[in-house]
MDAnalysis code that builds the backbone (N, CA, C; Angstrom):
import MDAnalysis as mda
import numpy as np

u = mda.Universe.empty(501, n_residues=167, atom_resindex=np.repeat(np.arange(167), 3), trajectory=True)
u.add_TopologyAttr("name", ["N", "CA", "C"] * 167)
u.add_TopologyAttr("resid", np.arange(1, 168))
u.add_TopologyAttr("resname", ["MET", "THR", "ILE", "GLU", "ASN", "ARG", "ARG", "SER", "GLU", "GLU", "ARG", "ILE", "PRO", "SER", "VAL", "GLU", "SER", "VAL", "LEU", "PHE", "ASN", "PRO", "ASP", "THR", "THR", "ALA", "TRP", "ASP", "GLU", "VAL", "LYS", "GLU", "ALA", "VAL", "MET", "ASP", "LEU", "GLU", "LYS", "ILE", "CYS", "PHE", "SER", "ASP", "GLY", "GLY", "LEU", "GLY", "GLU", "ASP", "TYR", "LEU", "LYS", "GLU", "TYR", "PHE", "LEU", "ASN", "PRO", "GLN", "ASN", "VAL", "VAL", "VAL", "LEU", "LEU", "LYS", "VAL", "ASN", "ASP", "GLN", "LEU", "VAL", "GLY", "PHE", "THR", "CYS", "GLY", "GLY", "ARG", "ASP", "HIS", "GLU", "HIS", "ASP", "GLU", "SER", "PHE", "TYR", "VAL", "GLU", "THR", "THR", "GLU", "ILE", "HIS", "PRO", "ASP", "TRP", "GLN", "GLY", "ASN", "LYS", "PHE", "ILE", "THR", "SER", "MET", "ILE", "THR", "THR", "LEU", "GLU", "TYR", "GLU", "ALA", "LYS", "LYS", "ARG", "GLY", "TYR", "LYS", "TYR", "LEU", "THR", "ARG", "HIS", "ALA", "ALA", "ILE", "ASN", "ASN", "GLY", "TYR", "ALA", "GLU", "LYS", "ILE", "GLU", "ARG", "ASN", "TYR", "THR", "GLY", "ARG", "ILE", "LEU", "GLU", "THR", "TYR", "PRO", "ARG", "SER", "SER", "GLU", "GLU", "PHE", "GLY", "GLU", "GLN", "GLN", "PHE", "PHE", "LYS", "ILE", "LYS", "LEU"])
u.atoms.positions = np.array([
    [-12.696, -15.611, -0.752],
    [-12.547, -14.347, 0.197],
    [-13.040, -13.330, -0.275],
    [-14.175, -12.898, 0.195],
    [-14.573, -11.316, 0.138],
    [-14.556, -10.599, 1.573],
    [-14.930, -9.062, 1.026],
    [-14.472, -7.788, 1.459],
    [-15.951, -7.782, 2.705],
    [-16.155, -7.860, 3.798],
    [-17.387, -7.365, 4.199],
    [-17.366, -6.407, 4.706],
    [-18.364, -6.006, 5.043],
    [-18.582, -4.516, 5.163],
    [-18.693, -4.653, 7.214],
    [-17.715, -3.562, 7.635],
    [-17.222, -3.408, 8.816],
    [-18.507, -3.308, 9.725],
    [-19.296, -2.383, 9.266],
    [-20.708, -2.243, 10.268],
    [-21.538, -3.468, 10.578],
    [-21.210, -4.301, 10.010],
    [-21.746, -5.753, 10.152],
    [-21.066, -6.395, 11.670],
    [-20.220, -5.857, 11.410],
    [-19.455, -6.137, 12.943],
    [-19.974, -5.583, 13.979],
    [-20.035, -6.533, 14.829],
    [-20.396, -5.574, 16.697],
    [-19.474, -6.084, 17.032],
    [-18.362, -6.569, 17.801],
    [-17.044, -6.369, 18.175],
    [-15.860, -5.254, 17.747],
    [-15.143, -4.835, 18.549],
    [-14.213, -4.282, 18.489],
    [-13.370, -5.063, 17.400],
    [-12.762, -5.110, 16.042],
    [-12.462, -5.293, 15.520],
    [-10.669, -5.821, 15.879],
    [-9.948, -6.668, 15.204],
    [-9.120, -7.269, 15.596],
    [-8.114, -6.524, 14.140],
    [-7.089, -5.909, 14.305],
    [-6.375, -5.493, 13.286],
    [-5.212, -5.740, 13.017],
    [-3.758, -6.372, 12.266],
    [-3.311, -6.738, 11.635],
    [-2.026, -6.653, 10.559],
    [-1.224, -5.856, 10.385],
    [-0.556, -6.136, 9.452],
    [0.543, -7.236, 8.937],
    [0.574, -7.940, 8.310],
    [1.424, -8.763, 8.078],
    [2.240, -9.026, 6.883],
    [3.360, -9.410, 6.524],
    [4.313, -9.598, 5.585],
    [3.656, -10.447, 5.136],
    [3.723, -10.599, 3.760],
    [3.021, -11.780, 2.432],
    [4.405, -12.549, 2.221],
    [4.305, -13.562, 2.434],
    [5.422, -14.771, 1.559],
    [4.997, -15.635, 1.563],
    [5.720, -15.239, -0.038],
    [5.067, -16.409, -1.568],
    [5.518, -17.434, -0.534],
    [6.129, -17.462, -0.210],
    [7.147, -19.380, 0.023],
    [6.144, -20.112, 1.010],
    [5.316, -18.978, 1.792],
    [4.089, -19.985, 2.607],
    [2.862, -19.514, 2.090],
    [2.688, -18.650, 1.365],
    [1.426, -18.050, 1.295],
    [0.973, -18.056, -0.489],
    [0.164, -18.726, -1.219],
    [0.204, -18.872, -2.173],
    [-0.652, -17.684, -3.020],
    [-0.369, -17.574, -4.095],
    [-1.216, -16.226, -4.357],
    [-2.403, -16.122, -4.395],
    [-3.141, -17.238, -4.622],
    [-4.449, -18.199, -5.207],
    [-5.268, -17.720, -3.630],
    [-4.361, -18.172, -2.629],
    [-5.043, -17.690, -1.419],
    [-5.668, -16.101, -1.392],
    [-5.003, -15.163, -1.613],
    [-5.071, -13.444, -1.312],
    [-5.271, -12.933, -2.942],
    [-5.786, -13.689, -4.286],
    [-6.310, -13.347, -5.390],
    [-7.224, -12.653, -4.985],
    [-8.569, -13.259, -4.603],
    [-9.713, -12.486, -4.971],
    [-9.797, -11.096, -4.202],
    [-9.123, -11.279, -3.162],
    [-9.753, -10.563, -2.307],
    [-9.052, -9.131, -2.880],
    [-7.633, -9.124, -3.014],
    [-6.563, -8.239, -3.901],
    [-7.547, -7.707, -5.006],
    [-7.739, -8.249, -5.643],
    [-8.697, -8.002, -6.996],
    [-10.415, -7.344, -6.833],
    [-10.892, -7.531, -5.897],
    [-11.264, -6.742, -5.146],
    [-11.482, -5.179, -4.829],
    [-10.600, -5.769, -4.233],
    [-9.782, -4.408, -3.674],
    [-9.106, -3.272, -4.979],
    [-9.099, -3.706, -5.665],
    [-8.766, -3.200, -7.162],
    [-9.660, -2.375, -7.945],
    [-10.879, -3.122, -8.337],
    [-12.255, -2.718, -8.234],
    [-12.820, -1.589, -7.321],
    [-12.661, -1.716, -6.214],
    [-13.037, -1.194, -5.408],
    [-12.296, 0.497, -5.041],
    [-11.063, 0.225, -5.143],
    [-9.908, 1.623, -4.809],
    [-10.008, 2.582, -6.195],
    [-9.776, 1.378, -7.663],
    [-9.632, 2.100, -8.409],
    [-10.933, 2.289, -9.976],
    [-11.160, 2.831, -10.116],
    [-12.289, 2.768, -11.335],
    [-11.843, 2.490, -12.498],
    [-10.633, 2.593, -12.965],
    [-9.866, 2.085, -14.024],
    [-9.300, 0.780, -14.266],
    [-9.474, 0.501, -12.694],
    [-9.000, -1.425, -12.246],
    [-7.819, -1.509, -11.651],
    [-7.116, -0.271, -11.868],
    [-5.866, -0.195, -11.207],
    [-4.580, -0.878, -11.774],
    [-3.563, -1.770, -10.933],
    [-2.365, -2.153, -11.636],
    [-2.848, -3.362, -12.509],
    [-4.308, -4.223, -12.354],
    [-4.069, -5.380, -12.431],
    [-3.921, -6.576, -12.096],
    [-4.198, -7.761, -12.471],
    [-3.802, -9.535, -11.812],
    [-2.619, -9.580, -12.225],
    [-1.959, -9.610, -13.322],
    [-0.825, -10.219, -13.635],
    [0.198, -9.470, -13.288],
    [-0.035, -8.222, -13.159],
    [1.055, -7.461, -12.857],
    [1.141, -7.484, -11.030],
    [-0.068, -7.720, -10.407],
    [0.094, -7.433, -8.778],
    [0.562, -8.999, -8.824],
    [0.623, -10.086, -9.289],
    [0.749, -11.384, -9.230],
    [2.338, -11.573, -9.290],
    [2.373, -10.966, -10.644],
    [4.289, -10.887, -10.612],
    [4.729, -10.109, -9.173],
    [4.173, -9.013, -8.702],
    [4.527, -8.312, -7.677],
    [4.912, -9.364, -6.360],
    [3.202, -9.389, -6.013],
    [3.362, -10.314, -5.089],
    [4.430, -11.922, -4.808],
    [4.732, -11.774, -5.993],
    [5.069, -13.442, -6.070],
    [7.062, -13.196, -6.171],
    [7.484, -11.922, -6.382],
    [8.853, -11.162, -6.422],
    [9.744, -11.320, -4.826],
    [10.526, -12.001, -4.041],
    [10.611, -12.037, -3.096],
    [11.464, -10.897, -3.008],
    [12.281, -9.665, -3.700],
    [12.796, -8.557, -4.056],
    [11.373, -7.268, -3.140],
    [10.296, -7.724, -3.460],
    [9.623, -6.669, -3.397],
    [8.647, -7.383, -1.861],
    [8.038, -5.987, -1.383],
    [7.580, -5.969, -0.045],
    [6.449, -5.716, 0.072],
    [5.404, -7.032, 0.841],
    [4.061, -6.814, 0.246],
    [3.052, -6.709, 1.667],
    [2.854, -6.305, 2.511],
    [1.779, -5.964, 3.698],
    [0.530, -5.967, 3.643],
    [-0.063, -7.063, 4.245],
    [-1.423, -7.177, 4.153],
    [-1.857, -6.488, 5.200],
    [-3.414, -5.739, 5.596],
    [-4.128, -5.456, 6.420],
    [-5.234, -6.341, 6.442],
    [-5.420, -7.068, 7.574],
    [-6.221, -7.937, 8.030],
    [-6.836, -7.193, 9.322],
    [-8.184, -7.635, 9.455],
    [-9.492, -6.705, 10.369],
    [-10.561, -8.271, 10.328],
    [-9.978, -8.671, 11.238],
    [-10.852, -9.825, 12.279],
    [-10.366, -11.167, 11.042],
    [-9.744, -10.831, 10.791],
    [-8.751, -12.155, 9.770],
    [-9.228, -11.982, 8.045],
    [-9.693, -11.042, 8.085],
    [-10.352, -10.545, 6.577],
    [-8.952, -9.499, 6.313],
    [-8.667, -9.593, 5.040],
    [-8.102, -8.992, 3.916],
    [-9.084, -7.655, 3.766],
    [-8.303, -6.584, 4.153],
    [-8.952, -5.080, 3.885],
    [-8.634, -4.038, 2.977],
    [-7.273, -4.693, 3.169],
    [-6.158, -4.026, 2.172],
    [-5.000, -4.147, 2.496],
    [-3.735, -3.656, 1.444],
    [-2.650, -4.130, 1.061],
    [-1.485, -2.881, 0.727],
    [-0.448, -3.169, 0.991],
    [0.941, -1.973, 0.442],
    [1.623, -2.778, 0.153],
    [2.621, -2.346, -1.198],
    [3.717, -2.791, -1.923],
    [4.456, -2.137, -2.191],
    [5.996, -2.489, -2.300],
    [7.010, -1.797, -2.860],
    [8.255, -2.516, -2.738],
    [9.230, -1.805, -4.180],
    [10.380, -2.764, -4.042],
    [11.011, -1.398, -3.855],
    [12.289, -1.985, -4.846],
    [13.599, -1.080, -4.843],
    [13.223, -0.111, -6.452],
    [13.295, 1.681, -5.367],
    [13.223, 2.330, -6.492],
    [14.713, 2.159, -7.818],
    [14.478, 2.209, -8.694],
    [15.367, 2.141, -9.730],
    [15.723, 3.535, -10.352],
    [15.482, 4.311, -9.700],
    [15.618, 6.078, -10.403],
    [16.512, 6.921, -9.101],
    [16.218, 6.423, -7.739],
    [16.563, 7.457, -6.743],
    [17.233, 5.962, -5.911],
    [18.712, 6.796, -5.790],
    [19.734, 5.723, -4.838],
    [19.324, 5.251, -3.375],
    [19.302, 3.865, -3.005],
    [18.789, 3.976, -1.632],
    [17.482, 4.245, -1.079],
    [16.682, 3.991, -1.928],
    [15.376, 4.442, -1.718],
    [14.695, 3.147, -2.157],
    [13.452, 3.227, -1.640],
    [12.304, 2.181, -1.597],
    [11.280, 2.782, -2.282],
    [10.660, 2.149, -3.448],
    [9.742, 2.865, -3.764],
    [8.546, 2.231, -3.297],
    [7.036, 2.960, -2.969],
    [5.857, 2.335, -2.898],
    [4.863, 2.311, -4.038],
    [4.595, 1.316, -4.216],
    [4.135, 1.069, -5.810],
    [2.882, 1.183, -4.836],
    [2.255, 0.705, -4.257],
    [0.849, 1.073, -4.005],
    [0.075, 1.203, -2.972],
    [-0.585, 1.888, -2.328],
    [-1.503, 1.404, -0.848],
    [-2.626, 1.593, -1.360],
    [-3.663, 0.350, -0.956],
    [-5.108, 0.382, -1.155],
    [-5.777, -0.393, 0.037],
    [-6.904, 0.858, 0.384],
    [-7.617, -0.247, 1.511],
    [-9.050, 0.365, 1.619],
    [-9.789, -0.742, 1.495],
    [-11.432, -0.859, 1.222],
    [-12.019, 0.159, 2.097],
    [-12.772, 1.078, 1.109],
    [-13.116, 2.680, 2.373],
    [-14.285, 2.546, 3.262],
    [-14.490, 1.111, 3.379],
    [-15.564, 0.912, 5.087],
    [-14.348, 1.044, 5.729],
    [-12.902, 0.602, 5.490],
    [-12.259, 0.457, 6.352],
    [-11.283, 2.035, 6.788],
    [-11.309, 2.654, 5.816],
    [-10.463, 4.219, 6.026],
    [-10.604, 5.002, 7.124],
    [-9.950, 5.789, 7.202],
    [-10.219, 6.452, 8.383],
    [-10.146, 6.445, 9.707],
    [-9.798, 5.624, 9.654],
    [-9.522, 5.082, 11.485],
    [-7.852, 4.521, 11.326],
    [-7.376, 4.767, 11.100],
    [-5.615, 5.136, 10.702],
    [-4.964, 3.521, 11.086],
    [-5.711, 2.491, 10.734],
    [-5.292, 1.103, 10.371],
    [-4.479, 1.188, 9.357],
    [-4.191, 2.124, 8.337],
    [-3.352, 2.436, 7.384],
    [-1.769, 2.533, 8.325],
    [-1.857, 2.956, 8.970],
    [-0.351, 3.203, 9.555],
    [0.453, 2.273, 10.207],
    [-0.354, 1.099, 10.544],
    [-0.274, -0.127, 10.994],
    [0.520, -0.698, 9.629],
    [0.055, -0.531, 8.365],
    [0.864, -1.054, 7.390],
    [1.955, -0.400, 6.623],
    [1.878, 0.778, 6.678],
    [3.133, 2.038, 6.056],
    [4.278, 1.402, 7.544],
    [4.022, 1.284, 8.969],
    [4.494, 1.305, 9.552],
    [5.452, -0.423, 9.530],
    [4.945, -1.466, 9.308],
    [5.423, -2.725, 8.967],
    [6.212, -2.276, 7.205],
    [5.707, -1.580, 6.516],
    [6.467, -1.285, 5.503],
    [7.667, -0.870, 5.550],
    [7.494, 0.079, 6.235],
    [9.064, 1.516, 6.398],
    [9.690, 0.361, 6.895],
    [9.342, -0.561, 8.144],
    [10.810, -1.272, 9.101],
    [11.087, -2.632, 8.123],
    [10.485, -2.985, 7.184],
    [11.579, -4.115, 6.305],
    [11.691, -3.350, 5.645],
    [11.524, -2.666, 4.966],
    [12.502, -1.354, 4.013],
    [13.737, -1.042, 4.170],
    [13.579, -0.550, 5.805],
    [15.054, 0.052, 6.835],
    [15.942, -1.819, 7.045],
    [15.061, -2.815, 7.254],
    [15.458, -3.834, 7.585],
    [16.375, -4.528, 6.407],
    [16.208, -3.883, 4.939],
    [17.004, -4.436, 3.816],
    [17.595, -3.522, 3.768],
    [18.055, -2.117, 4.253],
    [18.815, -1.358, 3.969],
    [18.804, -0.467, 3.447],
    [17.148, 0.213, 3.043],
    [16.907, 1.358, 2.435],
    [17.067, 2.707, 3.387],
    [17.684, 3.946, 2.608],
    [17.201, 4.807, 3.506],
    [16.215, 5.883, 3.558],
    [15.716, 5.682, 2.307],
    [14.735, 6.885, 1.754],
    [13.347, 5.371, 0.955],
    [12.191, 6.563, 1.408],
    [10.988, 5.570, 0.984],
    [10.153, 7.182, -0.596],
    [10.059, 6.225, -1.224],
    [9.788, 7.344, -2.344],
    [8.399, 6.622, -3.034],
    [7.186, 7.430, -3.720],
    [6.090, 6.792, -3.576],
    [5.488, 8.373, -4.113],
    [4.623, 8.270, -5.067],
    [3.685, 8.701, -5.955],
    [2.300, 9.076, -5.439],
    [1.976, 10.078, -5.022],
    [0.373, 9.893, -4.178],
    [-1.220, 11.129, -5.142],
    [-1.778, 10.169, -5.257],
    [-3.308, 11.031, -5.964],
    [-3.284, 12.719, -5.360],
    [-3.881, 13.242, -6.023],
    [-3.417, 14.529, -5.070],
    [-5.041, 15.223, -5.232],
    [-6.134, 14.724, -6.584],
    [-7.319, 14.561, -6.479],
    [-8.319, 14.768, -5.591],
    [-7.723, 13.233, -4.776],
    [-8.456, 12.349, -3.865],
    [-8.276, 12.371, -2.332],
    [-7.169, 13.445, -2.377],
    [-6.267, 13.973, -0.950],
    [-5.108, 13.285, -0.338],
    [-4.763, 11.954, -1.194],
    [-3.747, 11.018, -0.254],
    [-2.204, 12.178, -0.447],
    [-2.278, 12.776, -1.009],
    [-1.272, 13.640, -1.098],
    [-1.265, 14.401, 0.083],
    [-2.188, 15.172, -0.050],
    [-2.306, 16.102, 1.128],
    [-2.020, 15.260, 2.522],
    [-2.948, 14.609, 2.950],
    [-2.874, 13.272, 4.317],
    [-1.261, 12.328, 4.442],
    [-0.568, 12.439, 3.026],
    [0.797, 11.801, 3.339],
    [1.947, 13.354, 3.508],
    [1.680, 14.355, 2.941],
    [2.826, 15.637, 3.576],
    [1.937, 15.955, 4.934],
    [0.939, 15.760, 5.639],
    [0.962, 16.239, 6.601],
    [1.299, 14.852, 7.453],
    [1.294, 13.767, 7.545],
    [2.035, 12.656, 7.839],
    [2.933, 12.397, 8.031],
    [3.844, 12.803, 7.263],
    [5.026, 12.773, 7.000],
    [6.274, 14.029, 6.823],
    [5.347, 15.211, 7.958],
    [6.484, 16.387, 8.203],
    [6.994, 16.215, 8.380],
    [8.250, 16.974, 8.050],
    [9.748, 16.540, 8.951],
    [10.745, 15.580, 8.534],
    [9.942, 15.029, 7.487],
    [10.643, 13.797, 7.518],
    [10.653, 13.921, 5.453],
    [10.133, 14.740, 4.857],
    [9.906, 14.678, 3.529],
    [10.834, 15.117, 2.827],
    [12.109, 14.752, 2.514],
    [13.462, 15.723, 1.728],
    [13.132, 16.365, 0.343],
    [11.874, 15.383, -0.612],
    [11.755, 16.063, -2.101],
    [9.722, 16.586, -2.605],
    [9.751, 17.173, -3.065],
    [8.425, 16.801, -3.533],
    [8.123, 17.370, -4.844],
    [7.223, 17.074, -5.790],
    [7.496, 17.810, -6.603],
    [5.933, 17.079, -7.545],
    [5.149, 18.103, -8.341],
    [3.878, 17.477, -8.963],
    [4.364, 16.173, -10.164],
    [3.130, 15.470, -10.245],
    [3.300, 14.627, -11.901],
    [1.844, 14.284, -12.315],
    [2.304, 14.714, -13.569],
    [0.626, 14.015, -14.389],
    [1.247, 12.459, -14.501],
    [-0.252, 11.754, -15.236],
    [0.002, 10.414, -14.915],
    [-1.075, 10.236, -16.026],
    [-1.184, 9.733, -17.145],
    [-2.311, 9.354, -17.947],
    [-3.097, 8.662, -17.438],
    [-2.122, 7.636, -16.397],
    [-2.808, 6.352, -16.249],
    [-3.947, 6.735, -15.026],
    [-3.271, 7.483, -14.226],
    [-3.511, 7.419, -12.644],
    [-3.713, 9.018, -12.219],
    [-3.837, 10.135, -13.914],
    [-4.200, 11.441, -12.980],
    [-3.060, 12.507, -12.501],
    [-3.551, 13.224, -11.643],
    [-2.007, 14.731, -11.259],
    [-1.826, 13.227, -9.616],
    [-0.909, 13.929, -9.602],
    [-0.021, 13.266, -8.628],
    [1.084, 14.089, -8.272],
    [1.449, 13.659, -6.814],
    [2.849, 14.126, -6.250],
    [3.676, 13.039, -5.590],
    [5.186, 13.541, -6.097],
    [5.729, 13.047, -5.631],
    [6.471, 13.288, -4.399],
    [7.016, 12.072, -3.645],
    [7.652, 12.566, -2.422],
    [8.782, 11.397, -2.455],
    [9.961, 12.233, -1.630],
    [10.625, 11.170, -1.241],
    [10.861, 11.676, 0.715],
    [11.257, 10.573, 0.938],
    [10.750, 10.470, 2.924],
    [12.201, 9.750, 3.151],
    [12.528, 10.511, 4.196],
    [13.974, 10.116, 5.067],
    [12.911, 8.712, 5.807],
    [14.165, 7.264, 6.391],
    [13.144, 6.562, 6.666],
    [13.494, 6.782, 8.089],
])
C-alpha cells in the first residue's frame, strides 16, 4: 500500500478514522504505509519499524488510522502514561503532508480521545514539536482544556512542548 498524491483525486475524498485492531488486521497489512509515513514525516526516521510494530500490536495501546478514499494517509497512537496518573500519552501523530491542513487530523484525535475516555483516562498528555508549529496548533485547538504545559528539549526530536489536557 503506497500513498498517492491527493491532487490526483478528482472526487471529494471519503475520510474515516478507524481503530487498528491487531486481532483482525495484521501488522503486515499496514506496515508499508506506516513506514512510508515515518520517512515522509520525520527526516531522522521517526520511531522505527520495530518500535511501531510492538506499539501497534499491544492491545493496551490505541492506534487510530486515518484513511482517505480507503488509503492510509495518517495515524496516531497512544497508551498509558506511566509518569502522570490517569493520563493517556499520545506517542505520535503523523499525517502525510499532502493531506495536512484539511482538518482531517481532528477526526483521528477525536477517535483517540473517545477511546481513551472509554478506557477510564481523565487526561491526555503529549509532547509536540515547537519548530514545525505543531505545539502552537495544539495550544490553539485545546484552549481551555490545557491544564499544564512546559518546554522540553529532546536530542531525538528537538525542542518540544509538553501538554496535559483534560479529556
